[in-house]
C-alpha positions as protocol buffer text, in pm:
chain_id: "A"
residue {
  index: 1
  type: LEU
  ca { x: 11360 y: 12152 z: -3986 }
}
residue {
  index: 2
  type: LEU
  ca { x: 10999 y: 12091 z: -3835 }
}
residue {
  index: 3
  type: THR
  ca { x: 11106 y: 11769 z: -3679 }
}
residue {
  index: 4
  type: LEU
  ca { x: 11427 y: 11941 z: -3509 }
}
residue {
  index: 5
  type: LEU
  ca { x: 11222 y: 12201 z: -3381 }
}
residue {
  index: 6
  type: ARG
  ca { x: 10865 y: 12060 z: -3355 }
}
residue {
  index: 7
  type: VAL
  ca { x: 10718 y: 12387 z: -3503 }
}
residue {
  index: 8
  type: VAL
  ca { x: 10364 y: 12428 z: -3723 }
}
residue {
  index: 9
  type: PRO
  ca { x: 10309 y: 12605 z: -3972 }
}
residue {
  index: 10
  type: ASN
  ca { x: 10297 y: 13021 z: -3940 }
}
residue {
  index: 11
  type: HIS
  ca { x: 10444 y: 13082 z: -4296 }
}
residue {
  index: 12
  type: ALA
  ca { x: 10618 y: 13412 z: -4207 }
}
residue {
  index: 13
  type: PHE
  ca { x: 10898 y: 13591 z: -4021 }
}
residue {
  index: 14
  type: VAL
  ca { x: 10813 y: 13949 z: -3946 }
}
residue {
  index: 15
  type: GLY
  ca { x: 11094 y: 14160 z: -3825 }
}
residue {
  index: 16
  type: THR
  ca { x: 11006 y: 14456 z: -3592 }
}
residue {
  index: 17
  type: SER
  ca { x: 11310 y: 14682 z: -3597 }
}
residue {
  index: 18
  type: LYS
  ca { x: 11691 y: 14683 z: -3682 }
}
residue {
  index: 19
  type: ALA
  ca { x: 11769 y: 14642 z: -3332 }
}
residue {
  index: 20
  type: ASP
  ca { x: 11611 y: 14284 z: -3286 }
}
residue {
  index: 21
  type: SER
  ca { x: 11617 y: 14224 z: -3673 }
}
residue {
  index: 22
  type: ARG
  ca { x: 11806 y: 13885 z: -3592 }
}
residue {
  index: 23
  type: MET
  ca { x: 11595 y: 13567 z: -3612 }
}
residue {
  index: 24
  type: THR
  ca { x: 11576 y: 13313 z: -3305 }
}
residue {
  index: 25
  type: ALA
  ca { x: 11626 y: 12936 z: -3393 }
}
residue {
  index: 26
  type: GLU
  ca { x: 11266 y: 12896 z: -3430 }
}
residue {
  index: 27
  type: GLN
  ca { x: 11170 y: 13184 z: -3581 }
}
residue {
  index: 28
  type: PHE
  ca { x: 11459 y: 13067 z: -3894 }
}
residue {
  index: 29
  type: ALA
  ca { x: 11299 y: 12696 z: -3877 }
}
residue {
  index: 30
  type: GLN
  ca { x: 10966 y: 12888 z: -3947 }
}
residue {
  index: 31
  type: PHE
  ca { x: 11114 y: 13142 z: -4220 }
}
residue {
  index: 32
  type: ALA
  ca { x: 11297 y: 12843 z: -4393 }
}
residue {
  index: 33
  type: THR
  ca { x: 10985 y: 12589 z: -4375 }
}
residue {
  index: 34
  type: PHE
  ca { x: 10769 y: 12763 z: -4551 }
}
residue {
  index: 35
  type: TYR
  ca { x: 11005 y: 13016 z: -4748 }
}
residue {
  index: 36
  type: TYR
  ca { x: 10900 y: 12833 z: -5081 }
}
residue {
  index: 37
  type: LEU
  ca { x: 10525 y: 12961 z: -5018 }
}
residue {
  index: 38
  type: HIS
  ca { x: 10600 y: 13348 z: -4936 }
}
residue {
  index: 39
  type: PRO
  ca { x: 10971 y: 13403 z: -5091 }
}
residue {
  index: 40
  type: GLN
  ca { x: 11116 y: 13670 z: -4907 }
}
residue {
  index: 41
  type: PRO
  ca { x: 11469 y: 13714 z: -5014 }
}
residue {
  index: 42
  type: GLU
  ca { x: 11498 y: 14069 z: -4855 }
}
residue {
  index: 43
  type: LEU
  ca { x: 11515 y: 13871 z: -4533 }
}
residue {
  index: 44
  type: ILE
  ca { x: 11802 y: 13627 z: -4608 }
}
residue {
  index: 45
  type: SER
  ca { x: 12064 y: 13837 z: -4518 }
}
residue {
  index: 46
  type: THR
  ca { x: 11893 y: 13861 z: -4181 }
}
residue {
  index: 47
  type: ALA
  ca { x: 11842 y: 13484 z: -4173 }
}
residue {
  index: 48
  type: ILE
  ca { x: 12242 y: 13466 z: -4280 }
}
residue {
  index: 49
  type: GLU
  ca { x: 12332 y: 13701 z: -3980 }
}
residue {
  index: 50
  type: SER
  ca { x: 12119 y: 13490 z: -3758 }
}
residue {
  index: 51
  type: LEU
  ca { x: 12249 y: 13148 z: -3804 }
}
residue {
  index: 52
  type: GLY
  ca { x: 12566 y: 13169 z: -3548 }
}
residue {
  index: 53
  type: PRO
  ca { x: 12384 y: 13397 z: -3269 }
}
residue {
  index: 54
  type: SER
  ca { x: 12038 y: 13167 z: -3268 }
}
residue {
  index: 55
  type: GLY
  ca { x: 12243 y: 12870 z: -3206 }
}
residue {
  index: 56
  type: PHE
  ca { x: 12054 y: 12709 z: -3515 }
}
residue {
  index: 57
  type: LEU
  ca { x: 12446 y: 12653 z: -3676 }
}
residue {
  index: 58
  type: ASP
  ca { x: 12653 y: 12738 z: -3410 }
}
residue {
  index: 59
  type: GLU
  ca { x: 12978 y: 12508 z: -3276 }
}
residue {
  index: 60
  type: ALA
  ca { x: 12769 y: 12406 z: -2948 }
}
residue {
  index: 61
  type: GLY
  ca { x: 12550 y: 12220 z: -3199 }
}
residue {
  index: 62
  type: ARG
  ca { x: 12785 y: 11982 z: -3240 }
}
residue {
  index: 63
  type: ARG
  ca { x: 12725 y: 11805 z: -2888 }
}
residue {
  index: 64
  type: TYR
  ca { x: 12436 y: 11654 z: -3098 }
}
residue {
  index: 65
  type: PRO
  ca { x: 12580 y: 11539 z: -3436 }
}
residue {
  index: 66
  type: TYR
  ca { x: 12275 y: 11394 z: -3545 }
}
residue {
  index: 67
  type: GLN
  ca { x: 12084 y: 11704 z: -3527 }
}
residue {
  index: 68
  type: TYR
  ca { x: 12343 y: 11921 z: -3616 }
}
residue {
  index: 69
  type: ALA
  ca { x: 12415 y: 11744 z: -3943 }
}
residue {
  index: 70
  type: GLN
  ca { x: 12077 y: 11754 z: -4049 }
}
residue {
  index: 71
  type: ARG
  ca { x: 12011 y: 12117 z: -3995 }
}
residue {
  index: 72
  type: ALA
  ca { x: 12348 y: 12180 z: -4159 }
}
residue {
  index: 73
  type: PHE
  ca { x: 12270 y: 12011 z: -4507 }
}
residue {
  index: 74
  type: THR
  ca { x: 11915 y: 12118 z: -4480 }
}
residue {
  index: 75
  type: SER
  ca { x: 12042 y: 12458 z: -4468 }
}
residue {
  index: 76
  type: VAL
  ca { x: 12307 y: 12408 z: -4726 }
}
residue {
  index: 77
  type: GLY
  ca { x: 12013 y: 12285 z: -4989 }
}
residue {
  index: 78
  type: PHE
  ca { x: 11788 y: 12594 z: -4841 }
}
residue {
  index: 79
  type: PHE
  ca { x: 12060 y: 12842 z: -4919 }
}
residue {
  index: 80
  type: ALA
  ca { x: 12197 y: 12715 z: -5246 }
}
residue {
  index: 81
  type: GLU
  ca { x: 11887 y: 12722 z: -5379 }
}
residue {
  index: 82
  type: VAL
  ca { x: 11775 y: 13044 z: -5272 }
}
residue {
  index: 83
  type: PHE
  ca { x: 12127 y: 13157 z: -5413 }
}
residue {
  index: 84
  type: ALA
  ca { x: 12044 y: 13016 z: -5749 }
}
residue {
  index: 85
  type: SER
  ca { x: 11719 y: 13157 z: -5780 }
}
residue {
  index: 86
  type: ASN
  ca { x: 11837 y: 13535 z: -5672 }
}
residue {
  index: 87
  type: PRO
  ca { x: 12181 y: 13585 z: -5898 }
}
residue {
  index: 88
  type: GLU
  ca { x: 12116 y: 13979 z: -5870 }
}
residue {
  index: 89
  type: ARG
  ca { x: 12132 y: 13975 z: -5484 }
}
residue {
  index: 90
  type: LEU
  ca { x: 12448 y: 13696 z: -5486 }
}
residue {
  index: 91
  type: PRO
  ca { x: 12714 y: 13944 z: -5469 }
}
residue {
  index: 92
  type: GLU
  ca { x: 12559 y: 14096 z: -5151 }
}
residue {
  index: 93
  type: TRP
  ca { x: 12512 y: 13751 z: -4969 }
}
residue {
  index: 94
  type: ARG
  ca { x: 12844 y: 13643 z: -5075 }
}
residue {
  index: 95
  type: LYS
  ca { x: 13010 y: 13945 z: -4927 }
}
residue {
  index: 96
  type: LEU
  ca { x: 12825 y: 13878 z: -4610 }
}
residue {
  index: 97
  type: ILE
  ca { x: 12943 y: 13522 z: -4594 }
}
residue {
  index: 98
  type: ASP
  ca { x: 13311 y: 13609 z: -4674 }
}
residue {
  index: 99
  type: ASP
  ca { x: 13349 y: 13935 z: -4503 }
}
residue {
  index: 100
  type: GLY
  ca { x: 13047 y: 13959 z: -4245 }
}
residue {
  index: 101
  type: ASP
  ca { x: 13050 y: 13900 z: -3902 }
}
residue {
  index: 102
  type: LEU
  ca { x: 12991 y: 13520 z: -3923 }
}
residue {
  index: 103
  type: ASP
  ca { x: 13055 y: 13230 z: -3671 }
}
residue {
  index: 104
  type: ARG
  ca { x: 13280 y: 12990 z: -3796 }
}
residue {
  index: 105
  type: GLU
  ca { x: 13030 y: 12701 z: -3844 }
}
residue {
  index: 106
  type: PRO
  ca { x: 12748 y: 12915 z: -4032 }
}
residue {
  index: 107
  type: ARG
  ca { x: 13047 y: 13047 z: -4266 }
}
residue {
  index: 108
  type: ILE
  ca { x: 13133 y: 12700 z: -4357 }
}
residue {
  index: 109
  type: TRP
  ca { x: 12842 y: 12567 z: -4431 }
}
residue {
  index: 110
  type: LEU
  ca { x: 12688 y: 12873 z: -4625 }
}
residue {
  index: 111
  type: ARG
  ca { x: 13027 y: 12867 z: -4831 }
}
residue {
  index: 112
  type: GLN
  ca { x: 12912 y: 12503 z: -4942 }
}
residue {
  index: 113
  type: ALA
  ca { x: 12578 y: 12667 z: -5033 }
}
residue {
  index: 114
  type: LEU
  ca { x: 12750 y: 12906 z: -5229 }
}
residue {
  index: 115
  type: GLN
  ca { x: 12932 y: 12584 z: -5414 }
}
residue {
  index: 116
  type: MET
  ca { x: 12596 y: 12408 z: -5499 }
}
residue {
  index: 117
  type: SER
  ca { x: 12431 y: 12708 z: -5607 }
}
residue {
  index: 118
  type: ALA
  ca { x: 12469 y: 12657 z: -5994 }
}
residue {
  index: 119
  type: PRO
  ca { x: 12111 y: 12590 z: -6156 }
}
residue {
  index: 120
  type: GLY
  ca { x: 12110 y: 12216 z: -6114 }
}
residue {
  index: 121
  type: ALA
  ca { x: 12401 y: 12174 z: -5913 }
}
residue {
  index: 122
  type: ILE
  ca { x: 12217 y: 12013 z: -5635 }
}
residue {
  index: 123
  type: LEU
  ca { x: 12030 y: 11730 z: -5806 }
}
residue {
  index: 124
  type: LYS
  ca { x: 12368 y: 11666 z: -5985 }
}
residue {
  index: 125
  type: HIS
  ca { x: 12544 y: 11617 z: -5660 }
}
residue {
  index: 126
  type: GLY
  ca { x: 12260 y: 11395 z: -5551 }
}
residue {
  index: 127
  type: LYS
  ca { x: 12309 y: 11189 z: -5889 }
}
residue {
  index: 128
  type: LYS
  ca { x: 12678 y: 11155 z: -5838 }
}
residue {
  index: 129
  type: ASP
  ca { x: 12664 y: 11000 z: -5489 }
}
residue {
  index: 130
  type: PRO
  ca { x: 12304 y: 10863 z: -5479 }
}
residue {
  index: 131
  type: PHE
  ca { x: 12408 y: 10673 z: -5157 }
}
residue {
  index: 132
  type: ALA
  ca { x: 12508 y: 10953 z: -4924 }
}
residue {
  index: 133
  type: PRO
  ca { x: 12252 y: 10989 z: -4654 }
}
residue {
  index: 134
  type: ASN
  ca { x: 12263 y: 11353 z: -4659 }
}
residue {
  index: 135
  type: ASN
  ca { x: 12146 y: 11391 z: -4986 }
}
residue {
  index: 136
  type: ALA
  ca { x: 11779 y: 11396 z: -4846 }
}
residue {
  index: 137
  type: ASP
  ca { x: 11862 y: 11700 z: -4625 }
}
residue {
  index: 138
  type: ILE
  ca { x: 11975 y: 11883 z: -4919 }
}
residue {
  index: 139
  type: TYR
  ca { x: 11707 y: 11801 z: -5146 }
}
residue {
  index: 140
  type: TRP
  ca { x: 11480 y: 11882 z: -4846 }
}
residue {
  index: 141
  type: GLY
  ca { x: 11625 y: 12218 z: -4784 }
}
residue {
  index: 142
  type: ALA
  ca { x: 11612 y: 12283 z: -5155 }
}
residue {
  index: 143
  type: PHE
  ca { x: 11243 y: 12211 z: -5187 }
}
residue {
  index: 144
  type: LEU
  ca { x: 11149 y: 12444 z: -4893 }
}
residue {
  index: 145
  type: ALA
  ca { x: 11364 y: 12718 z: -5075 }
}
residue {
  index: 146
  type: SER
  ca { x: 11173 y: 12670 z: -5408 }
}
residue {
  index: 147
  type: GLY
  ca { x: 10902 y: 12421 z: -5397 }
}
residue {
  index: 148
  type: LYS
  ca { x: 11029 y: 12259 z: -5688 }
}
residue {
  index: 149
  type: PRO
  ca { x: 10890 y: 11889 z: -5758 }
}
residue {
  index: 150
  type: ALA
  ca { x: 11237 y: 11765 z: -5905 }
}
residue {
  index: 151
  type: TYR
  ca { x: 11371 y: 11783 z: -5515 }
}
residue {
  index: 152
  type: LEU
  ca { x: 11096 y: 11566 z: -5380 }
}
residue {
  index: 153
  type: GLN
  ca { x: 11131 y: 11353 z: -5683 }
}
residue {
  index: 154
  type: GLY
  ca { x: 11500 y: 11319 z: -5525 }
}
residue {
  index: 155
  type: LEU
  ca { x: 11363 y: 11220 z: -5201 }
}
residue {
  index: 156
  type: VAL
  ca { x: 11095 y: 10980 z: -5352 }
}
residue {
  index: 157
  type: GLY
  ca { x: 11412 y: 10821 z: -5539 }
}
residue {
  index: 158
  type: GLN
  ca { x: 11587 y: 10781 z: -5243 }
}
residue {
  index: 159
  type: LEU
  ca { x: 11309 y: 10520 z: -5110 }
}
residue {
  index: 160
  type: LYS
  ca { x: 11428 y: 10225 z: -5276 }
}
residue {
  index: 161
  type: LEU
  ca { x: 11741 y: 10257 z: -5057 }
}
residue {
  index: 162
  type: VAL
  ca { x: 11576 y: 10095 z: -4753 }
}
residue {
  index: 163
  type: ASP
  ca { x: 11593 y: 9783 z: -4884 }
}
residue {
  index: 164
  type: ASP
  ca { x: 11964 y: 9786 z: -4948 }
}
residue {
  index: 165
  type: THR
  ca { x: 12166 y: 9707 z: -4606 }
}
residue {
  index: 166
  type: HIS
  ca { x: 12456 y: 9932 z: -4713 }
}
residue {
  index: 167
  type: SER
  ca { x: 12230 y: 10226 z: -4771 }
}
residue {
  index: 168
  type: PHE
  ca { x: 11931 y: 10193 z: -4522 }
}
residue {
  index: 169
  type: GLY
  ca { x: 11982 y: 10525 z: -4373 }
}
residue {
  index: 170
  type: ALA
  ca { x: 11957 y: 10731 z: -4672 }
}
residue {
  index: 171
  type: GLY
  ca { x: 11649 y: 10572 z: -4779 }
}
residue {
  index: 172
  type: ALA
  ca { x: 11502 y: 10585 z: -4424 }
}
residue {
  index: 173
  type: LYS
  ca { x: 11572 y: 10937 z: -4403 }
}
residue {
  index: 174
  type: ALA
  ca { x: 11406 y: 11002 z: -4703 }
}
residue {
  index: 175
  type: LEU
  ca { x: 11090 y: 10833 z: -4588 }
}
residue {
  index: 176
  type: LEU
  ca { x: 11069 y: 11030 z: -4245 }
}
residue {
  index: 177
  type: LEU
  ca { x: 11119 y: 11383 z: -4406 }
}
residue {
  index: 178
  type: LEU
  ca { x: 10828 y: 11267 z: -4652 }
}
residue {
  index: 179
  type: SER
  ca { x: 10615 y: 11097 z: -4423 }
}
residue {
  index: 180
  type: PHE
  ca { x: 10668 y: 11388 z: -4107 }
}
residue {
  index: 181
  type: HIS
  ca { x: 10612 y: 11658 z: -4351 }
}
residue {
  index: 182
  type: ALA
  ca { x: 10371 y: 11565 z: -4542 }
}
residue {
  index: 183
  type: PRO
  ca { x: 10056 y: 11708 z: -4378 }
}
residue {
  index: 184
  type: TYR
  ca { x: 10230 y: 12039 z: -4332 }
}
residue {
  index: 185
  type: HIS
  ca { x: 10308 y: 12080 z: -4729 }
}
residue {
  index: 186
  type: PRO
  ca { x: 10064 y: 11983 z: -4983 }
}
residue {
  index: 187
  type: LEU
  ca { x: 10286 y: 11940 z: -5272 }
}
residue {
  index: 188
  type: VAL
  ca { x: 10441 y: 11670 z: -5067 }
}
residue {
  index: 189
  type: HIS
  ca { x: 10131 y: 11492 z: -4935 }
}
């Protein structure tokens, strides 16, 4: 997310009033990027409602397919891990996703996150298709939500793919994520 929006560490989103409680794309990126340092599940509903109006995951974003896919799969990993870590709040968030006033694009990606929200599902998904280039983004999003080293290990495991001509992209993406984010995340460093 830092790569896409070029944000620097600020660590928390602070809403002011209900009228302006939706996050901008930059605020959502900041919130998600450092969520594992200061988890705020009480703001996840706001984050969900903000994905479309902020432009972070809207249909217009499809004009830039690479960035859109990177944001989408990182969001899937992020929300899947948040959902898995907060099962008591999942009915509230599921209702918001299924019945809320969400744009089409965020709803599609959030439903995918719901499908991957069982504990361990993200790592299982990565093992099922280790060459999928989107695994790196999903691992990265899950790490941002939890700070769990297993997701960083999943990224490190993809580094060997750089040497394979058929899966170079997956390895390169993992390398980019780890190298770019190391200065901002001590666990990555």
